[in-house]
C-alpha positions in Angstrom: -2.1 62.6 7.6 0.4 59.8 8.0 1.6 58.1 4.8 1.9 54.2 4.5 5.2 54.4 6.0 3.8 55.3 9.2 1.3 52.7 9.3 3.9 50.4 8.4 6.2 51.7 11.6 3.2 51.7 13.8 2.2 47.7 13.2 5.9 46.0 12.9 3.3 42.9 12.1 2.2 43.9 8.6 5.8 44.9 7.0 6.6 41.3 8.3 3.2 39.9 7.0 3.1 42.0 4.1 6.4 39.8 2.3 5.8 36.4 5.0 2.7 35.7 3.8 3.8 35.4 0.0 6.5 33.8 1.0 4.9 31.2 3.0 2.4 30.6 0.3 5.4 29.7 -2.1 6.7 27.3 -0.1 3.4 25.5 -0.2 2.7 25.6 -4.1 6.2 24.3 -4.0 5.5 21.2 -2.0 2.3 20.8 -3.7 3.7 21.1 -7.5 6.1 18.5 -6.1 4.1 15.6 -5.4 1.5 16.5 -8.1 4.1 15.7 -10.3 5.0 12.4 -8.4 1.5 11.5 -9.1 1.8 12.1 -12.3 4.7 10.1 -12.7 3.1 7.5 -10.8 0.1 7.6 -12.9 2.4 7.0 -16.0 3.6 4.0 -14.8 0.6 2.6 -13.6 -0.7 3.2 -17.3 2.5 1.3 -18.3 1.6 -1.7 -15.9 -1.6 -2.0 -17.1 -1.0 -1.6 -21.1 1.8 -4.8 -20.2 -1.2 -6.5 -18.2 -3.7 -6.7 -21.5 -1.0 -7.9 -23.8 -1.7 -11.2 -21.6 -4.4 -13.1 -24.3 -5.4 -15.5 -21.4 -7.1 -13.4 -19.3 -10.8 -13.5 -19.1 -13.2 -11.1 -20.5 -13.9 -9.6 -17.4 -10.7 -8.7 -16.6 -10.1 -7.4 -19.6 -13.4 -5.2 -19.1 -11.6 -4.4 -16.0 -8.7 -3.5 -17.3 -10.0 -1.6 -20.3 -11.9 0.6 -17.4 -8.9 0.9 -15.7 -6.9 2.3 -18.1 -9.7 5.0 -19.0 -9.8 5.9 -15.4 -5.9 6.3 -15.2 -6.3 8.4 -18.1 -8.5 11.1 -17.1 -6.3 11.0 -13.8 -3.5 11.8 -15.5 -5.2 14.5 -17.4 -6.2 16.1 -13.9 -3.2 15.6 -12.5 -1.7 17.5 -15.4 -4.3 20.2 -14.7 -3.4 20.3 -11.1 0.2 20.6 -11.4 -0.7 23.8 -14.3 -2.6 25.3 -11.1 0.3 25.4 -8.9 2.7 26.1 -11.3 0.6 29.5 -11.6 -0.1 29.5 -7.7 3.5 29.3 -7.1 4.5 32.1 -9.8 2.1 34.2 -8.1 2.6 33.9 -4.6 7.2 34.7 -6.0 5.5 37.7 -7.9 3.3 38.5 -4.8 6.5 38.7 -2.4 9.0 40.4 -4.9 5.9 43.2 -5.4 5.5 43.3 -1.9 9.0 44.0 -1.1 9.1 46.8 -3.8 6.2 48.2 -2.3 7.3 48.1 1.2 11.2 50.3 -0.2 8.8 52.6 -1.3 7.0 53.0 1.9 9.4 54.9 2.9 9.8 57.5 -0.3 7.6 60.5 -1.4 6.2 58.1 -3.9 2.8 57.2 -1.7 0.8 56.5 -4.8 3.8 53.6 -5.8 3.1 52.0 -2.7 -0.5 51.6 -2.9 -0.3 50.6 -6.2 2.2 48.1 -5.5 -0.1 46.8 -2.8 -3.1 46.6 -4.6 -1.2 44.6 -7.6 0.5 42.4 -5.1 -2.9 41.5 -3.2 -4.5 40.6 -7.2 -1.3 38.5 -7.5 -1.9 36.6 -4.0 -5.9 36.2 -5.2 -4.8 34.4 -8.4 -2.3 32.7 -6.5 -4.6 31.3 -3.8 -7.2 30.2 -6.8 -4.7 28.3 -8.3 -3.9 26.0 -4.5 -7.4 25.8 -4.7 -7.9 24.7 -8.1 -5.1 22.4 -8.0 -6.4 20.7 -4.5 -9.5 20.6 -6.4 -7.8 18.9 -9.4 -6.1 16.7 -7.1 -9.5 15.4 -5.0 -11.1 14.4 -8.5 -7.6 12.3 -9.1 -8.1 10.5 -5.9 -11.1 9.6 -6.4 -10.9 7.9 -9.3 -7.5 6.5 -8.0 -9.4 5.0 -5.6 -12.2 3.7 -8.0 -9.5 1.4 -9.5 -8.5 0.5 -6.1 -11.7 -1.1 -5.2 -12.3 -2.5 -8.4 -9.2 -4.6 -8.1 -9.9 -5.3 -4.6 -13.5 -6.4 -5.3 -11.7 -8.9 -8.5 -9.3 -10.6 -6.1 -11.9 -11.0 -3.1 -13.9 -12.8 -6.5 -10.7 -14.8 -7.1 -10.4 -15.7 -3.9 -14.1 -16.8 -3.2 -13.6 -19.0 -6.2 -10.6 -20.6 -5.8 -10.4 -21.0 -1.9 -12.0 -24.4 -0.1 -14.8 -24.5 2.1 -13.7 -23.9 5.3 
């Protein structure tokens, strides 16, 4: 009965995919974490801008209520982004771990330690699934945060349109 080394020798893509797939997913998780960090910083800047705007005591009650709703949404958005960032970091760590475990498993494939190869293969797969779950979770959190951002923009646009309709002379 051929061992794991024979399986890898017969299929040259097996070893490549064993190592490359987690490496590619590590890169994807890194890009997601970086963009999520940037979005978190922008939400923080948005909150500071809303804080400054609320200090203007000449604003109408309607505008002040709008700013409060937007501040609440921006806070929720920041919490979602932080959860997404946490999930992206879990994915990043999991995929990096899966790559290392896969390399160790591939090194064991040619040895007499067949049990170790199978154990490391299962471990790499399990850690990879955790990473995939982290990526999916991060993407879902980012989607929810984007929805809140879109609500803020829609409300702001509606306010601008309402102002323009009341202040523009009839054509």
